[in-house]
C-alpha positions as CSV (number, residue, x, y, z in Angstrom):
1,M,91.7,114.5,103.0
2,S,91.6,111.2,100.7
3,A,92.7,109.8,97.1
4,I,94.6,112.6,94.9
5,T,93.8,112.4,91.3
6,E,96.6,113.3,89.0
7,A,93.9,116.6,89.0
8,D,94.3,117.2,92.2
9,I,98.4,117.2,92.3
10,E,99.5,121.5,91.7
11,S,96.3,122.2,94.5
12,R,98.0,119.5,97.3
13,I,102.0,120.3,96.8
14,G,103.1,121.9,99.8
15,V,99.7,122.2,102.0
16,R,99.8,120.8,105.4
17,C,97.1,118.1,106.6
18,Y,96.5,115.0,108.4
19,E,97.8,116.8,111.7
20,E,97.4,114.8,114.9
21,E,99.0,114.2,117.7
22,G,100.7,111.4,119.0
23,E,98.7,108.9,120.9
24,F,101.6,108.7,124.5
25,P,103.8,111.4,125.5
26,V,107.1,110.9,125.3
27,E,107.9,108.7,128.1
28,R,111.9,107.4,129.5
29,G,110.3,104.1,129.5
30,Y,110.7,103.2,125.8
31,I,113.5,105.8,125.3
32,W,115.3,103.2,127.9
33,T,113.4,99.9,125.6
34,S,114.8,101.3,123.0
35,C,118.4,102.7,123.6
36,A,118.4,98.6,125.4
37,S,117.7,97.2,122.5
38,V,120.9,98.7,120.4
39,E,122.8,98.8,122.8
40,N,123.1,102.2,123.1
41,G,124.8,103.2,126.7
42,N,125.1,106.3,125.4
43,P,125.0,107.9,129.4
44,L,123.0,110.9,127.3
45,F,120.6,109.0,128.1
46,W,121.0,106.9,130.6
47,D,122.1,109.3,133.1
48,D,120.0,112.2,134.0
49,E,123.0,114.4,135.5
50,V,125.4,114.1,132.2
51,A,121.7,114.7,130.1
52,E,121.5,117.3,132.9
53,A,125.5,118.9,132.1
54,V,125.1,118.6,128.7
55,T,121.3,118.9,126.9
56,G,119.8,120.5,130.5
57,G,118.5,117.7,131.2
58,P,117.0,114.7,129.7
59,I,116.7,113.7,125.9
60,A,115.2,110.8,123.4
61,P,117.2,109.5,121.1
62,P,117.2,112.1,118.8
63,T,116.3,108.9,115.6
64,M,113.7,108.1,118.0
65,I,111.2,110.3,116.3
66,S,108.7,108.3,114.0
67,V,108.6,106.4,117.0
68,W,105.9,108.7,118.8
69,F,103.8,108.0,115.8
70,R,103.9,104.6,114.6
71,P,100.3,103.7,115.4
72,H,99.0,100.6,117.8
73,H,97.9,98.0,116.1
74,W,94.8,98.7,118.2
75,A,93.4,101.8,120.7
76,P,90.7,102.1,122.0
77,G,87.8,103.8,120.0
78,R,89.3,103.6,116.8
79,T,87.5,103.0,114.4
80,T,90.2,101.9,111.2
81,Q,93.6,101.3,110.7
82,A,96.4,104.4,111.5
83,L,98.6,104.2,109.0
84,P,101.5,105.8,109.0
85,L,102.2,108.7,105.8
86,Q,98.9,108.7,104.7
87,V,99.6,111.0,102.4
88,H,101.5,107.7,100.1
89,F,98.7,106.1,100.5
90,D,96.4,108.9,98.9
91,L,98.5,108.7,95.9
92,K,99.4,105.3,95.2
93,E,95.0,105.1,95.2
94,G,94.7,108.4,93.3
95,L,97.5,107.5,90.4
96,G,96.1,103.8,90.3
97,L,99.6,102.6,91.2
98,P,99.1,100.1,93.2
99,E,103.5,98.8,94.1
100,A,105.1,101.1,96.2
101,I,109.0,101.6,97.5
102,M,110.5,103.9,100.1
103,S,113.7,105.6,98.0
104,E,115.0,107.4,100.3
105,N,114.7,108.8,103.6
106,T,116.4,111.4,105.8
107,I,115.6,113.1,109.1
108,V,116.5,117.0,109.9
109,F,117.2,117.2,113.7
110,H,115.9,120.5,115.8
111,E,115.0,121.1,118.8
112,P,115.6,118.2,121.2
113,V,112.8,115.5,122.1
114,R,112.0,115.6,126.0
115,P,110.5,113.1,128.2
116,G,107.4,114.0,128.8
117,D,107.2,116.0,125.8
118,R,103.6,115.5,123.7
119,L,103.4,115.9,119.9
120,T,102.6,116.8,116.9
121,T,102.9,115.9,113.3
122,C,102.1,116.7,109.7
123,Q,102.3,115.3,106.6
124,V,103.6,118.2,103.9
125,L,103.9,116.5,99.6
126,R,106.6,118.4,98.5
127,S,106.8,117.1,94.8
128,V,105.5,114.4,92.1
129,S,107.0,113.8,89.1
130,G,105.6,112.9,85.9
131,P,105.7,109.4,84.5
132,K,108.9,107.1,84.9
133,T,109.9,103.8,83.7
134,T,112.3,102.1,85.5
135,K,112.7,98.2,86.2
136,L,110.1,97.8,88.6
137,G,107.5,99.4,86.0
138,T,106.2,102.4,85.2
139,G,104.6,105.1,87.8
140,R,105.9,108.1,89.3
141,F,108.4,109.4,92.5
142,W,107.5,111.8,95.0
143,V,108.4,113.6,98.3
144,I,106.5,114.0,101.4
145,D,108.2,115.7,104.3
146,V,106.8,114.4,107.8
147,E,107.4,117.9,110.1
148,Y,107.1,116.7,114.4
149,R,106.7,119.6,116.4
150,N,106.4,119.6,120.8
151,Q,103.7,121.2,122.6
152,H,105.0,124.6,122.5
153,G,104.8,124.8,118.9
154,D,108.8,124.0,118.6
155,L,109.9,122.0,115.6
156,V,111.6,119.1,116.5
157,G,112.4,117.4,113.3
158,V,112.0,116.6,110.0
159,E,111.8,113.7,107.7
160,S,111.9,113.3,104.0
161,Y,110.6,110.7,102.3
162,T,110.8,109.8,98.5
163,G,109.0,106.7,96.9
164,F,108.0,105.5,94.0
165,G,105.0,104.4,93.4
166,Y,103.9,102.5,90.1
167,R,102.6,99.2,87.9
168,R,104.7,96.3,87.8
169,P,105.2,95.7,83.9
170,E,102.6,92.7,82.3
171,A,104.4,89.1,81.9
172,D,104.6,89.2,78.4
173,G,107.3,91.0,77.7
174,G,106.9,94.6,79.6
175,A,110.2,96.3,80.1
176,A,111.3,94.4,83.1
177,G,111.2,90.8,80.7
178,D,109.0,88.2,83.0
179,G,108.0,91.4,84.9
180,V,109.3,89.6,88.2
181,P,111.8,92.5,89.7
182,A,115.9,90.9,91.1
183,R,115.9,91.2,94.3
184,A,118.5,94.1,94.1
185,E,115.9,96.3,92.5
186,M,113.5,95.5,94.8
187,A,116.2,97.1,97.3
188,G,116.2,100.9,96.0
189,G,117.7,100.7,92.8
190,A,114.4,102.4,91.1
191,R,116.0,105.2,90.2
């Protein structure tokens, strides 16, 4: 797939794209390192007996779901830089919107992710608004779902992103005054 233009939007809503398998299986070293980095001592992630009693065996913290798809900066054989959330970049390019923020992110968890799982993911464009003007500039909001499944095809989670792609106002009297948004506006107050 590539740039999503105005003419493409309707035909791309609800279409699964960018299906891929994670570059490596879910593994305990990543789980323990992640838990240690935030001092998460939950025995569910450290003690196999507790995990067996509560969840039928070890699981990864649900909040790690996107970790398994964060591309490494380099991988053997890769010829182009891997970008997470490619649909977002396709929209920016196709609609001529050079700037963007993510204004909302939600995750719905389903089956637990377990060590050894091979996860696959796909992206689904859910909606694109008409043109909107905010203090950041003029652009469009979009919603993209990222669906995660294990090697059995079981849904393990859905991450939903609301993005706002925009063009900053001209410095000579645009909607935001001097064209430079205030720090609070940049932090997500775009709605």
